[in-house]
PDB file of N, CA, C and O in Angstrom:
ATOM      1  N   MET A   1     -19.310   6.951   3.545  1.00  0.00           N
ATOM      2  CA  MET A   1     -18.530   6.604   2.360  1.00  0.00           C
ATOM      3  C   MET A   1     -17.081   7.292   2.261  1.00  0.00           C
ATOM      4  O   MET A   1     -16.073   6.664   1.939  1.00  0.00           O
ATOM      5  N   ILE A   2     -17.103   8.647   2.574  1.00  0.00           N
ATOM      6  CA  ILE A   2     -15.965   9.344   2.679  1.00  0.00           C
ATOM      7  C   ILE A   2     -15.134   8.920   3.701  1.00  0.00           C
ATOM      8  O   ILE A   2     -13.922   8.796   3.527  1.00  0.00           O
ATOM      9  N   ILE A   3     -15.749   8.659   4.879  1.00  0.00           N
ATOM     10  CA  ILE A   3     -14.594   8.125   6.018  1.00  0.00           C
ATOM     11  C   ILE A   3     -14.168   6.744   5.800  1.00  0.00           C
ATOM     12  O   ILE A   3     -13.228   6.296   6.457  1.00  0.00           O
ATOM     13  N   LEU A   4     -14.856   5.938   4.822  1.00  0.00           N
ATOM     14  CA  LEU A   4     -14.522   4.747   4.523  1.00  0.00           C
ATOM     15  C   LEU A   4     -13.186   4.807   3.523  1.00  0.00           C
ATOM     16  O   LEU A   4     -12.179   4.101   3.575  1.00  0.00           O
ATOM     17  N   LYS A   5     -13.525   5.926   2.559  1.00  0.00           N
ATOM     18  CA  LYS A   5     -12.261   5.888   1.627  1.00  0.00           C
ATOM     19  C   LYS A   5     -10.974   6.390   2.276  1.00  0.00           C
ATOM     20  O   LYS A   5      -9.873   5.926   1.983  1.00  0.00           O
ATOM     21  N   TRP A   6     -11.193   7.509   3.310  1.00  0.00           N
ATOM     22  CA  TRP A   6     -10.014   8.006   4.050  1.00  0.00           C
ATOM     23  C   TRP A   6      -9.405   6.961   4.609  1.00  0.00           C
ATOM     24  O   TRP A   6      -8.181   6.852   4.531  1.00  0.00           O
ATOM     25  N   PHE A   7     -10.199   6.012   5.275  1.00  0.00           N
ATOM     26  CA  PHE A   7      -9.553   5.045   6.225  1.00  0.00           C
ATOM     27  C   PHE A   7      -8.847   3.908   5.089  1.00  0.00           C
ATOM     28  O   PHE A   7      -7.920   3.240   5.546  1.00  0.00           O
ATOM     29  N   LEU A   8      -9.179   3.698   3.867  1.00  0.00           N
ATOM     30  CA  LEU A   8      -8.457   2.801   3.152  1.00  0.00           C
ATOM     31  C   LEU A   8      -7.133   3.350   2.723  1.00  0.00           C
ATOM     32  O   LEU A   8      -6.102   2.683   2.637  1.00  0.00           O
ATOM     33  N   VAL A   9      -7.278   4.893   2.406  1.00  0.00           N
ATOM     34  CA  VAL A   9      -6.153   5.438   1.994  1.00  0.00           C
ATOM     35  C   VAL A   9      -4.996   5.334   3.119  1.00  0.00           C
ATOM     36  O   VAL A   9      -3.851   4.952   2.878  1.00  0.00           O
ATOM     37  N   THR A  10      -5.493   5.748   4.427  1.00  0.00           N
ATOM     38  CA  THR A  10      -4.683   5.744   5.528  1.00  0.00           C
ATOM     39  C   THR A  10      -4.040   4.329   5.758  1.00  0.00           C
ATOM     40  O   THR A  10      -2.822   4.262   5.921  1.00  0.00           O
ATOM     41  N   TYR A  11      -4.860   3.132   5.777  1.00  0.00           N
ATOM     42  CA  TYR A  11      -4.509   1.832   5.960  1.00  0.00           C
ATOM     43  C   TYR A  11      -3.413   1.529   4.787  1.00  0.00           C
ATOM     44  O   TYR A  11      -2.306   1.153   5.173  1.00  0.00           O
ATOM     45  N   PHE A  12      -3.641   1.667   3.350  1.00  0.00           N
ATOM     46  CA  PHE A  12      -2.769   1.143   2.655  1.00  0.00           C
ATOM     47  C   PHE A  12      -1.395   2.109   2.665  1.00  0.00           C
ATOM     48  O   PHE A  12      -0.345   1.587   2.288  1.00  0.00           O
ATOM     49  N   GLY A  13      -1.394   3.296   3.027  1.00  0.00           N
ATOM     50  CA  GLY A  13      -0.287   4.078   3.277  1.00  0.00           C
ATOM     51  C   GLY A  13       0.577   3.504   4.420  1.00  0.00           C
ATOM     52  O   GLY A  13       1.795   3.471   4.244  1.00  0.00           O
ATOM     53  N   LEU A  14       0.061   3.058   5.555  1.00  0.00           N
ATOM     54  CA  LEU A  14       0.715   2.634   6.596  1.00  0.00           C
ATOM     55  C   LEU A  14       1.261   1.317   6.043  1.00  0.00           C
ATOM     56  O   LEU A  14       2.470   1.101   6.129  1.00  0.00           O
ATOM     57  N   VAL A  15       0.402   0.383   5.454  1.00  0.00           N
ATOM     58  CA  VAL A  15       1.012  -0.918   5.080  1.00  0.00           C
ATOM     59  C   VAL A  15       2.334  -0.690   4.092  1.00  0.00           C
ATOM     60  O   VAL A  15       3.354  -1.363   4.240  1.00  0.00           O
ATOM     61  N   VAL A  16       2.208   0.280   3.122  1.00  0.00           N
ATOM     62  CA  VAL A  16       3.429   0.514   2.407  1.00  0.00           C
ATOM     63  C   VAL A  16       4.628   0.876   2.940  1.00  0.00           C
ATOM     64  O   VAL A  16       5.719   0.446   2.567  1.00  0.00           O
ATOM     65  N   LEU A  17       4.364   1.951   4.127  1.00  0.00           N
ATOM     66  CA  LEU A  17       5.440   2.357   4.893  1.00  0.00           C
ATOM     67  C   LEU A  17       5.994   1.457   5.818  1.00  0.00           C
ATOM     68  O   LEU A  17       7.198   1.530   6.063  1.00  0.00           O
ATOM     69  N   PHE A  18       5.161   0.474   6.460  1.00  0.00           N
ATOM     70  CA  PHE A  18       5.807  -0.605   7.106  1.00  0.00           C
ATOM     71  C   PHE A  18       6.619  -1.614   6.606  1.00  0.00           C
ATOM     72  O   PHE A  18       7.610  -2.101   7.151  1.00  0.00           O
ATOM     73  N   GLN A  19       6.042  -1.944   5.339  1.00  0.00           N
ATOM     74  CA  GLN A  19       6.703  -3.065   4.481  1.00  0.00           C
ATOM     75  C   GLN A  19       8.068  -2.246   3.975  1.00  0.00           C
ATOM     76  O   GLN A  19       9.123  -2.878   4.015  1.00  0.00           O
ATOM     77  N   THR A  20       8.085  -1.141   3.596  1.00  0.00           N
ATOM     78  CA  THR A  20       9.301  -0.440   3.189  1.00  0.00           C
ATOM     79  C   THR A  20      10.297  -0.543   4.549  1.00  0.00           C
ATOM     80  O   THR A  20      11.380  -1.124   4.472  1.00  0.00           O
ATOM     81  N   TYR A  21       9.883  -0.001   5.646  1.00  0.00           N
ATOM     82  CA  TYR A  21      10.680  -0.152   6.591  1.00  0.00           C
ATOM     83  C   TYR A  21      11.257  -1.273   7.032  1.00  0.00           C
ATOM     84  O   TYR A  21      12.469  -1.314   7.244  1.00  0.00           O
ATOM     85  N   MET A  22      10.372  -2.419   7.242  1.00  0.00           N
ATOM     86  CA  MET A  22      10.885  -3.713   7.465  1.00  0.00           C
ATOM     87  C   MET A  22      12.024  -4.220   6.566  1.00  0.00           C
ATOM     88  O   MET A  22      12.981  -4.888   6.957  1.00  0.00           O
ATOM     89  N   ALA A  23      11.752  -3.744   5.097  1.00  0.00           N
ATOM     90  CA  ALA A  23      12.391  -4.427   4.026  1.00  0.00           C
ATOM     91  C   ALA A  23      14.039  -3.664   4.233  1.00  0.00           C
ATOM     92  O   ALA A  23      15.096  -4.228   3.950  1.00  0.00           O
ATOM     93  N   ALA A  24      13.916  -2.420   4.731  1.00  0.00           N
ATOM     94  CA  ALA A  24      15.127  -1.553   4.965  1.00  0.00           C
ATOM     95  C   ALA A  24      15.821  -2.218   6.065  1.00  0.00           C
ATOM     96  O   ALA A  24      16.991  -2.569   5.912  1.00  0.00           O
ATOM     97  N   GLU A  25      15.149  -2.438   7.251  1.00  0.00           N
ATOM     98  CA  GLU A  25      15.697  -2.872   8.336  1.00  0.00           C
ATOM     99  C   GLU A  25      16.331  -4.034   8.375  1.00  0.00           C
ATOM    100  O   GLU A  25      17.359  -4.084   9.050  1.00  0.00           O
ATOM    101  N   HIS A  26      15.900  -5.160   7.710  1.00  0.00           N
ATOM    102  CA  HIS A  26      16.507  -6.455   7.566  1.00  0.00           C
ATOM    103  C   HIS A  26      17.588  -6.686   6.291  1.00  0.00           C
ATOM    104  O   HIS A  26      18.518  -7.492   6.352  1.00  0.00           O
ATOM    105  N   LYS A  27      17.312  -5.878   5.188  1.00  0.00           N
ATOM    106  CA  LYS A  27      17.998  -6.036   4.237  1.00  0.00           C
ATOM    107  C   LYS A  27      18.228  -7.317   3.738  1.00  0.00           C
ATOM    108  O   LYS A  27      19.377  -7.732   3.588  1.00  0.00           O
ATOM    109  N   ASP A  28      17.174  -8.030   3.448  1.00  0.00           N
ATOM    110  CA  ASP A  28      17.331  -9.446   3.085  1.00  0.00           C
ATOM    111  C   ASP A  28      17.216  -9.692   1.730  1.00  0.00           C
ATOM    112  O   ASP A  28      16.071  -9.572   1.293  1.00  0.00           O
ATOM    113  N   PRO A  29      18.048  -9.992   0.968  1.00  0.00           N
ATOM    114  CA  PRO A  29      18.239 -10.038  -0.716  1.00  0.00           C
ATOM    115  C   PRO A  29      17.262 -11.104  -1.161  1.00  0.00           C
ATOM    116  O   PRO A  29      16.903 -11.167  -2.337  1.00  0.00           O
ATOM    117  N   SER A  30      16.849 -11.901  -0.281  1.00  0.00           N
ATOM    118  CA  SER A  30      15.966 -13.188  -0.710  1.00  0.00           C
ATOM    119  C   SER A  30      14.266 -12.781  -0.868  1.00  0.00           C
ATOM    120  O   SER A  30      13.412 -13.413  -1.490  1.00  0.00           O
ATOM    121  N   LYS A  31      14.114 -11.577  -0.124  1.00  0.00           N
ATOM    122  CA  LYS A  31      12.717 -11.004  -0.068  1.00  0.00           C
ATOM    123  C   LYS A  31      12.786 -10.065  -1.401  1.00  0.00           C
ATOM    124  O   LYS A  31      13.750  -9.653  -2.047  1.00  0.00           O
ATOM    125  N   THR A  32      11.326  -9.884  -1.559  1.00  0.00           N
ATOM    126  CA  THR A  32      11.235  -8.968  -2.823  1.00  0.00           C
ATOM    127  C   THR A  32      11.597  -7.544  -2.505  1.00  0.00           C
ATOM    128  O   THR A  32      11.653  -7.148  -1.340  1.00  0.00           O
ATOM    129  N   ARG A  33      11.838  -6.788  -3.524  1.00  0.00           N
ATOM    130  CA  ARG A  33      12.166  -5.374  -3.260  1.00  0.00           C
ATOM    131  C   ARG A  33      10.989  -4.589  -2.743  1.00  0.00           C
ATOM    132  O   ARG A  33       9.823  -4.818  -3.066  1.00  0.00           O
ATOM    133  N   PRO A  34      11.345  -3.740  -1.998  1.00  0.00           N
ATOM    134  CA  PRO A  34      10.212  -2.945  -1.461  1.00  0.00           C
ATOM    135  C   PRO A  34       9.493  -1.957  -2.343  1.00  0.00           C
ATOM    136  O   PRO A  34       8.335  -1.567  -2.192  1.00  0.00           O
ATOM    137  N   SER A  35      10.394  -1.586  -3.341  1.00  0.00           N
ATOM    138  CA  SER A  35       9.834  -0.648  -4.466  1.00  0.00           C
ATOM    139  C   SER A  35       8.713  -1.500  -5.108  1.00  0.00           C
ATOM    140  O   SER A  35       7.671  -0.894  -5.363  1.00  0.00           O
ATOM    141  N   SER A  36       8.779  -2.889  -5.423  1.00  0.00           N
ATOM    142  CA  SER A  36       8.017  -3.604  -6.192  1.00  0.00           C
ATOM    143  C   SER A  36       6.653  -3.695  -5.251  1.00  0.00           C
ATOM    144  O   SER A  36       5.545  -3.603  -5.780  1.00  0.00           O
ATOM    145  N   LYS A  37       6.801  -3.873  -3.882  1.00  0.00           N
ATOM    146  CA  LYS A  37       5.713  -3.918  -2.919  1.00  0.00           C
ATOM    147  C   LYS A  37       4.896  -2.582  -2.705  1.00  0.00           C
ATOM    148  O   LYS A  37       3.710  -2.517  -2.383  1.00  0.00           O
ATOM    149  N   ALA A  38       5.747  -1.543  -2.943  1.00  0.00           N
ATOM    150  CA  ALA A  38       5.032  -0.189  -2.855  1.00  0.00           C
ATOM    151  C   ALA A  38       4.243  -0.054  -4.182  1.00  0.00           C
ATOM    152  O   ALA A  38       3.129   0.470  -4.201  1.00  0.00           O
ATOM    153  N   PHE A  39       4.899  -0.578  -5.381  1.00  0.00           N
ATOM    154  CA  PHE A  39       4.068  -0.487  -6.434  1.00  0.00           C
ATOM    155  C   PHE A  39       2.822  -1.213  -6.633  1.00  0.00           C
ATOM    156  O   PHE A  39       1.871  -0.810  -7.303  1.00  0.00           O
ATOM    157  N   SER A  40       2.901  -2.332  -5.991  1.00  0.00           N
ATOM    158  CA  SER A  40       1.699  -3.376  -6.261  1.00  0.00           C
ATOM    159  C   SER A  40       0.669  -2.699  -5.170  1.00  0.00           C
ATOM    160  O   SER A  40      -0.502  -2.574  -5.529  1.00  0.00           O
ATOM    161  N   ALA A  41       1.007  -2.305  -3.995  1.00  0.00           N
ATOM    162  CA  ALA A  41       0.291  -1.554  -3.027  1.00  0.00           C
ATOM    163  C   ALA A  41      -0.573  -0.392  -3.813  1.00  0.00           C
ATOM    164  O   ALA A  41      -1.795  -0.255  -3.762  1.00  0.00           O
ATOM    165  N   VAL A  42       0.226   0.288  -4.442  1.00  0.00           N
ATOM    166  CA  VAL A  42      -0.461   1.508  -4.990  1.00  0.00           C
ATOM    167  C   VAL A  42      -1.252   1.058  -6.129  1.00  0.00           C
ATOM    168  O   VAL A  42      -2.172   1.797  -6.477  1.00  0.00           O
ATOM    169  N   ILE A  43      -1.046  -0.077  -6.800  1.00  0.00           N
ATOM    170  CA  ILE A  43      -2.080  -0.408  -7.941  1.00  0.00           C
ATOM    171  C   ILE A  43      -3.328  -0.824  -7.227  1.00  0.00           C
ATOM    172  O   ILE A  43      -4.447  -0.431  -7.557  1.00  0.00           O
ATOM    173  N   HIS A  44      -3.080  -1.648  -6.220  1.00  0.00           N
ATOM    174  CA  HIS A  44      -4.668  -2.199  -5.344  1.00  0.00           C
ATOM    175  C   HIS A  44      -5.144  -0.750  -4.759  1.00  0.00           C
ATOM    176  O   HIS A  44      -6.358  -0.617  -4.606  1.00  0.00           O
ATOM    177  N   LEU A  45      -4.470   0.120  -4.488  1.00  0.00           N
ATOM    178  CA  LEU A  45      -5.023   1.368  -3.845  1.00  0.00           C
ATOM    179  C   LEU A  45      -5.975   1.924  -4.869  1.00  0.00           C
ATOM    180  O   LEU A  45      -7.185   2.077  -4.700  1.00  0.00           O
ATOM    181  N   GLY A  46      -5.315   2.196  -5.903  1.00  0.00           N
ATOM    182  CA  GLY A  46      -5.975   2.875  -7.028  1.00  0.00           C
ATOM    183  C   GLY A  46      -7.216   2.111  -7.279  1.00  0.00           C
ATOM    184  O   GLY A  46      -8.314   2.664  -7.245  1.00  0.00           O
ATOM    185  N   PHE A  47      -7.048   0.691  -7.562  1.00  0.00           N
ATOM    186  CA  PHE A  47      -8.282   0.047  -7.927  1.00  0.00           C
ATOM    187  C   PHE A  47      -9.494   0.220  -6.919  1.00  0.00           C
ATOM    188  O   PHE A  47     -10.649   0.469  -7.262  1.00  0.00           O
ATOM    189  N   ILE A  48      -9.044   0.048  -5.625  1.00  0.00           N
ATOM    190  CA  ILE A  48     -10.149   0.168  -4.742  1.00  0.00           C
ATOM    191  C   ILE A  48     -10.807   1.723  -4.544  1.00  0.00           C
ATOM    192  O   ILE A  48     -11.951   1.944  -4.149  1.00  0.00           O
ATOM    193  N   TYR A  49      -9.822   2.717  -4.907  1.00  0.00           N
ATOM    194  CA  TYR A  49     -10.142   4.167  -4.887  1.00  0.00           C
ATOM    195  C   TYR A  49     -11.284   4.178  -6.154  1.00  0.00           C
ATOM    196  O   TYR A  49     -12.392   4.700  -6.027  1.00  0.00           O
ATOM    197  N   TRP A  50     -10.887   3.612  -7.205  1.00  0.00           N
ATOM    198  CA  TRP A  50     -11.738   3.635  -8.448  1.00  0.00           C
ATOM    199  C   TRP A  50     -13.012   2.988  -8.179  1.00  0.00           C
ATOM    200  O   TRP A  50     -14.061   3.526  -8.535  1.00  0.00           O
ATOM    201  N   ILE A  51     -12.993   1.872  -7.575  1.00  0.00           N
ATOM    202  CA  ILE A  51     -14.582   1.190  -7.085  1.00  0.00           C
ATOM    203  C   ILE A  51     -15.171   2.110  -6.183  1.00  0.00           C
ATOM    204  O   ILE A  51     -16.384   2.287  -6.300  1.00  0.00           O
ATOM    205  N   LEU A  52     -14.541   2.744  -5.287  1.00  0.00           N
ATOM    206  CA  LEU A  52     -15.338   3.627  -4.439  1.00  0.00           C
ATOM    207  C   LEU A  52     -15.842   4.848  -5.186  1.00  0.00           C
ATOM    208  O   LEU A  52     -16.922   5.351  -4.875  1.00  0.00           O
ATOM    209  N   GLU A  53     -15.064   5.355  -6.194  1.00  0.00           N
ATOM    210  CA  GLU A  53     -15.568   6.446  -6.884  1.00  0.00           C
ATOM    211  C   GLU A  53     -16.827   6.021  -7.893  1.00  0.00           C
ATOM    212  O   GLU A  53     -17.710   6.858  -8.078  1.00  0.00           O
ATOM    213  N   VAL A  54     -16.895   4.929  -8.439  1.00  0.00           N
ATOM    214  CA  VAL A  54     -17.903   4.619  -9.187  1.00  0.00           C
ATOM    215  C   VAL A  54     -19.118   4.179  -8.186  1.00  0.00           C
ATOM    216  O   VAL A  54     -20.306   4.277  -8.490  1.00  0.00           O
ATOM    217  N   MET A  55     -18.673   3.725  -7.060  1.00  0.00           N
ATOM    218  CA  MET A  55     -20.009   3.633  -6.130  1.00  0.00           C
ATOM    219  C   MET A  55     -20.346   5.044  -5.583  1.00  0.00           C
ATOM    220  O   MET A  55     -21.324   5.205  -4.852  1.00  0.00           O
TER     221      MET A  55
END
């Protein structure tokens, strides 16, 4: 269970970093801001972490 929890934390962290990096590389104003993507990813991560804590 602990390994799964750390895997999810690492996975979501890498996803946030990758999305922010891609948005910074392209600087496309038509795409959503990287800060909103990171914020939504943090919300999802907190929700999954809470589920794992309850289990």
